[in-house]
C-alpha positions as CSV (number, residue, x, y, z in Angstrom):
1,Q,0.0,0.0,0.0
2,T,1.2,3.5,-0.8
3,I,0.9,6.3,1.7
4,M,1.3,9.9,0.7
5,I,2.6,12.4,3.3
6,V,1.9,16.0,2.7
7,D,3.7,18.1,5.3
8,G,5.7,21.4,5.0
9,S,8.0,20.2,7.8
10,A,10.7,18.0,6.2
11,D,11.9,16.7,9.6
12,Y,8.4,15.6,10.7
13,A,7.5,14.1,7.3
14,D,10.8,12.1,7.4
15,N,9.9,10.8,10.8
16,L,6.6,9.7,9.5
17,R,8.2,8.1,6.5
18,E,10.5,6.1,8.7
19,I,7.7,4.8,10.8
20,L,5.6,3.8,7.9
21,E,8.3,2.2,5.8
22,G,9.2,0.2,8.9
23,A,5.7,-1.1,8.9
24,G,6.0,-2.2,5.2
25,Y,4.3,0.6,3.4
26,R,5.5,2.5,0.4
27,V,5.7,6.3,1.2
28,R,5.7,9.3,-1.1
29,L,6.5,12.7,0.3
30,S,5.1,16.1,-0.8
31,A,6.0,19.4,0.9
32,S,3.1,21.5,-0.5
33,R,-0.4,21.4,-1.9
34,A,0.8,21.9,-5.5
35,Q,3.4,19.1,-5.3
36,A,0.7,16.7,-3.7
37,L,-1.8,17.4,-6.6
38,E,1.0,16.8,-9.2
39,Q,2.0,13.6,-7.5
40,A,-1.7,12.4,-7.1
41,S,-2.1,12.9,-10.9
42,A,1.0,10.8,-11.7
43,E,0.4,7.9,-9.3
44,S,-2.2,6.4,-7.1
45,F,-2.1,6.1,-3.3
46,T,-4.3,4.4,-0.6
47,V,-3.9,6.9,2.2
48,A,-2.9,10.5,2.3
49,L,-1.6,12.1,5.6
50,I,-2.0,15.8,5.2
51,D,-1.0,18.6,7.5
52,V,-3.8,21.0,8.0
53,M,-1.4,24.0,7.6
54,L,0.5,23.8,4.4
55,P,2.9,26.4,2.9
56,D,0.6,27.1,-0.1
57,G,-2.8,26.4,1.2
58,D,-5.3,24.6,3.5
59,G,-5.0,20.9,4.1
60,A,-8.7,20.3,4.2
61,S,-9.3,21.8,0.8
62,L,-6.4,19.7,-0.5
63,A,-8.2,16.6,0.9
64,K,-11.3,17.3,-1.1
65,S,-9.2,17.8,-4.3
66,L,-7.3,14.6,-3.7
67,K,-10.6,12.7,-3.1
68,Q,-11.9,14.0,-6.5
69,R,-8.8,12.8,-8.3
70,R,-8.5,9.5,-6.4
71,P,-12.0,8.6,-5.1
72,G,-10.8,5.3,-3.8
73,S,-8.3,6.8,-1.5
74,E,-8.6,7.8,2.2
75,V,-7.5,11.0,3.8
76,I,-6.2,11.7,7.3
77,L,-5.6,15.2,8.5
78,L,-2.7,16.0,10.8
79,T,-3.0,19.0,13.1
80,G,-0.9,20.5,15.9
81,F,-3.9,22.4,17.3
82,P,-6.6,20.0,18.5
83,A,-9.2,22.7,18.6
84,E,-8.9,23.0,14.8
85,R,-10.8,19.7,14.5
86,S,-14.1,21.3,15.2
87,H,-13.7,23.5,12.1
88,Y,-13.8,20.5,9.8
89,S,-16.6,18.1,8.8
90,P,-15.5,14.5,7.9
91,V,-18.5,14.1,5.6
92,K,-18.0,17.4,3.8
93,D,-14.2,17.2,3.6
94,G,-13.9,13.5,2.8
95,V,-11.6,13.0,5.8
96,R,-11.3,9.6,7.4
97,A,-9.7,10.8,10.6
98,Y,-7.8,13.6,12.4
99,L,-4.5,12.9,14.2
100,P,-2.6,15.2,16.5
101,K,0.9,16.3,15.9
102,P,2.9,14.6,17.3
103,C,1.2,11.2,17.2
104,S,2.3,7.9,18.7
105,P,3.5,5.4,16.2
106,E,0.9,2.9,17.5
107,Y,-2.0,5.3,17.1
108,L,-0.7,6.3,13.7
109,L,-0.4,2.8,12.3
110,C,-3.7,1.8,13.9
111,T,-5.5,4.7,12.2
112,I,-3.8,4.0,8.8
113,D,-4.7,0.3,9.0
114,E,-8.4,1.2,9.7
115,A,-8.3,3.6,6.7
116,I,-6.9,0.9,4.4
117,R,-9.5,-1.6,5.5
118,H,-12.3,0.9,4.8
119,A,-10.8,1.6,1.3
120,A,-10.7,-2.1,0.6
121,L,-14.2,-2.6,1.8
122,R,-15.5,0.3,-0.4
123,E,-13.8,-1.2,-3.4
124,E,-15.2,-4.6,-2.7
125,N,-18.7,-3.0,-2.4
126,Q,-18.2,-1.3,-5.8
127,Q,-17.2,-4.5,-7.3
128,L,-20.2,-6.3,-5.9
129,A,-22.5,-3.6,-7.1
130,Q,-21.0,-3.9,-10.6
131,R,-21.5,-7.8,-10.5
132,V,-25.2,-7.2,-9.4
133,A,-25.7,-4.8,-12.3
134,I,-24.2,-7.4,-14.7
135,A,-26.4,-10.1,-13.3
136,E,-29.5,-7.9,-13.7
137,K,-28.6,-7.3,-17.3
138,L,-28.2,-11.0,-17.9
139,T,-31.5,-11.7,-16.3
140,A,-33.1,-9.2,-18.5
141,V,-31.5,-10.7,-21.6
142,G,-32.6,-14.2,-20.5
143,T,-36.2,-12.9,-20.1
144,L,-36.2,-11.2,-23.4
145,T,-34.6,-14.2,-25.1
146,T,-37.1,-16.6,-23.6
147,G,-40.1,-14.4,-24.8
148,L,-38.6,-13.8,-28.2
149,S,-37.8,-17.6,-28.7
150,H,-41.4,-18.4,-27.9
151,E,-42.7,-15.9,-30.5
152,I,-40.4,-17.2,-33.1
153,R,-40.9,-21.0,-32.4
154,N,-44.7,-20.8,-32.5
155,P,-44.8,-19.8,-36.3
156,L,-41.9,-22.1,-37.0
157,N,-43.8,-25.1,-35.5
158,A,-46.9,-24.0,-37.4
159,A,-45.0,-23.7,-40.7
160,T,-43.4,-27.2,-40.2
161,L,-46.9,-28.7,-39.5
162,H,-48.3,-27.3,-42.7
163,L,-45.4,-28.4,-44.7
164,T,-46.0,-31.9,-43.4
165,L,-49.6,-31.7,-44.3
166,L,-48.6,-30.3,-47.8
167,E,-46.3,-33.2,-48.4
168,R,-49.0,-35.6,-47.7
169,R,-51.2,-34.0,-50.2
170,I,-48.4,-33.8,-52.8
171,R,-47.9,-37.6,-52.5
172,R,-51.6,-38.0,-53.7
173,I,-51.0,-36.3,-57.1
174,P,-49.6,-38.0,-60.2
175,T,-46.1,-39.2,-59.6
176,E,-44.5,-37.3,-62.5
177,L,-45.6,-34.0,-60.9
178,Q,-44.2,-34.7,-57.5
179,P,-40.3,-34.2,-57.9
180,D,-40.2,-30.5,-58.3
181,L,-42.8,-30.0,-55.6
182,I,-41.0,-32.3,-53.1
183,S,-37.7,-30.6,-53.8
184,S,-39.2,-27.1,-53.0
185,L,-40.8,-28.7,-50.0
186,S,-37.5,-30.1,-48.8
187,T,-35.8,-26.8,-49.2
188,A,-38.4,-25.0,-47.1
189,R,-38.2,-27.7,-44.4
190,D,-34.4,-27.3,-44.3
191,E,-34.6,-23.5,-43.9
192,L,-37.1,-24.0,-41.0
193,R,-34.8,-26.5,-39.4
194,R,-31.9,-24.0,-39.7
195,L,-34.0,-21.2,-38.0
196,T,-35.0,-23.6,-35.2
197,D,-31.3,-24.4,-34.6
198,L,-30.5,-20.6,-34.6
199,V,-33.1,-20.0,-31.9
200,Q,-31.8,-22.9,-29.8
201,D,-28.1,-21.5,-30.1
202,F,-29.4,-18.1,-29.2
203,L,-31.1,-19.5,-26.1
204,Q,-27.9,-21.3,-25.2
205,F,-25.9,-18.1,-25.6
206,A,-28.2,-16.0,-23.3
207,R,-28.5,-18.7,-20.6
208,P,-26.5,-17.5,-17.5
209,Q,-23.6,-19.9,-16.9
């Protein structure tokens, strides 16, 4: 998993990087809002740790911008002033959590782990919703196919029946007149059989596996 750290303090960001890399995460550092946006456009990340006070802007507004560019990501705001938390709305700003500066490594890793699980769950739900949508479309195709095949098979069966009756009547006329009529009859029967096979193939194709 890739963690983006956005903090204007190089020393603090480097401390966070050391903790996260020690836990097995890939870490990308950004010192400003502009650099973070450029980095987010170039590569994906799972969680962004953003300082509320950045050299070139507000961390909360950056959080919203990053969520727009990477909807599957999670954002955690860092603040050295606990009272600032009341100024931000998690729902509005798309923030998963707020962490104080400094923060204990255990609390930091626990919060990041929770954010990663939430991101994975959201992706799983999105995939499930896509599978449900596909299943609904397949069901609709199956329903349409069944109705269509019924409408096609009825006239095919009727035509086949009348050809059988017609052949019986042809057999009653003089023998010398039968060959041409029987030949045309066989051609018509072959075409009806071909249509019947096409309907069966279509049903097989539309049947959910």
